[in-house]
C-alpha positions as CSV (number, residue, x, y, z in Angstrom):
1,M,1.0,-14.0,-29.8
2,S,-1.4,-15.1,-27.1
3,A,-3.0,-12.9,-24.9
4,Y,-2.6,-15.3,-21.8
5,M,-0.5,-13.8,-18.9
6,D,2.3,-16.3,-17.0
7,P,1.7,-15.9,-13.3
8,E,5.0,-15.8,-13.5
9,E,6.0,-13.5,-15.4
10,H,3.5,-10.8,-15.5
11,P,2.7,-11.2,-11.0
12,L,0.6,-9.5,-9.4
13,N,0.4,-7.8,-6.4
14,S,-2.3,-7.2,-3.7
15,V,-1.9,-3.5,-2.4
16,R,-4.2,-1.5,0.6
17,V,-4.7,1.3,-0.6
18,E,-5.9,4.1,2.5
19,F,-8.2,7.0,2.0
20,M,-7.7,8.7,5.7
21,E,-9.9,11.2,6.7
22,T,-10.5,14.6,6.6
23,E,-12.2,17.5,8.8
24,D,-14.5,18.9,6.8
25,V,-15.0,17.3,3.9
26,C,-17.3,14.3,4.2
27,S,-15.4,11.3,2.2
28,S,-15.8,7.0,2.3
29,A,-13.8,7.7,5.5
30,S,-16.0,10.5,7.7
31,K,-16.5,9.2,10.8
32,K,-13.9,6.1,10.3
33,G,-10.8,7.3,10.2
34,K,-10.2,6.0,6.8
35,Y,-11.1,3.9,4.0
36,S,-9.5,0.7,3.0
37,T,-10.0,-1.0,-0.7
38,I,-7.1,-3.9,-2.1
39,V,-6.2,-3.7,-5.6
40,N,-4.6,-6.3,-7.1
41,I,-1.6,-4.4,-9.6
42,D,0.4,-5.8,-12.1
43,K,4.7,-5.0,-11.5
44,D,6.1,-2.2,-12.5
45,S,2.8,-0.9,-13.9
46,S,-0.4,1.7,-12.1
47,I,-3.7,2.6,-12.5
48,S,-6.4,4.5,-10.7
49,V,-8.1,4.2,-8.0
50,P,-11.4,6.4,-7.8
51,Y,-12.4,8.5,-4.0
52,V,-15.4,11.3,-4.0
53,I,-15.0,13.6,-1.2
54,I,-17.0,16.8,-0.8
55,P,-15.5,19.8,1.2
56,M,-18.0,20.7,3.6
57,T,-16.5,24.3,4.4
58,L,-14.7,27.4,1.9
59,G,-10.7,26.7,2.6
60,N,-7.6,24.5,3.0
61,H,-8.5,21.1,3.2
62,M,-5.4,18.0,3.4
63,I,-6.1,15.2,1.6
64,E,-4.4,12.2,2.5
65,V,-3.4,8.5,-0.3
66,K,-1.7,5.9,1.0
67,A,-0.8,2.2,-0.3
68,S,1.1,-0.9,0.8
69,T,1.6,-4.0,-0.8
70,Y,-0.1,-6.8,1.4
71,D,3.1,-7.7,3.4
72,S,3.6,-4.1,4.3
73,V,7.2,-4.5,3.7
74,H,6.9,-1.2,0.9
75,T,4.2,1.6,1.4
76,D,4.1,4.7,-0.3
77,G,1.9,8.2,0.6
78,V,0.8,11.2,-1.1
79,R,-0.8,14.3,0.9
80,K,-2.1,17.1,-0.9
81,T,-3.5,20.6,-0.2
82,L,-7.3,20.7,-2.0
83,K,-7.9,24.4,-1.5
84,V,-12.1,25.1,-1.6
85,V,-12.7,28.7,-2.6
């Protein structure tokens, strides 16, 4: 079996991942509204995209990440509450 992957059989999708700014949380999105990065991913697979976040206050902070294909036809996102005690 060859390690070569035929691009037609396993096309890579370019996905734009956006990390949204959150009040009282220091991150790459701070003072910019959002931070975007492009990742390439195989069809029907997943990868992790790391972000450093530093909560500046105690309490609940809404963390939001959005992803879309480069042509913006397919989009998804997640919004979670980070509880800092």
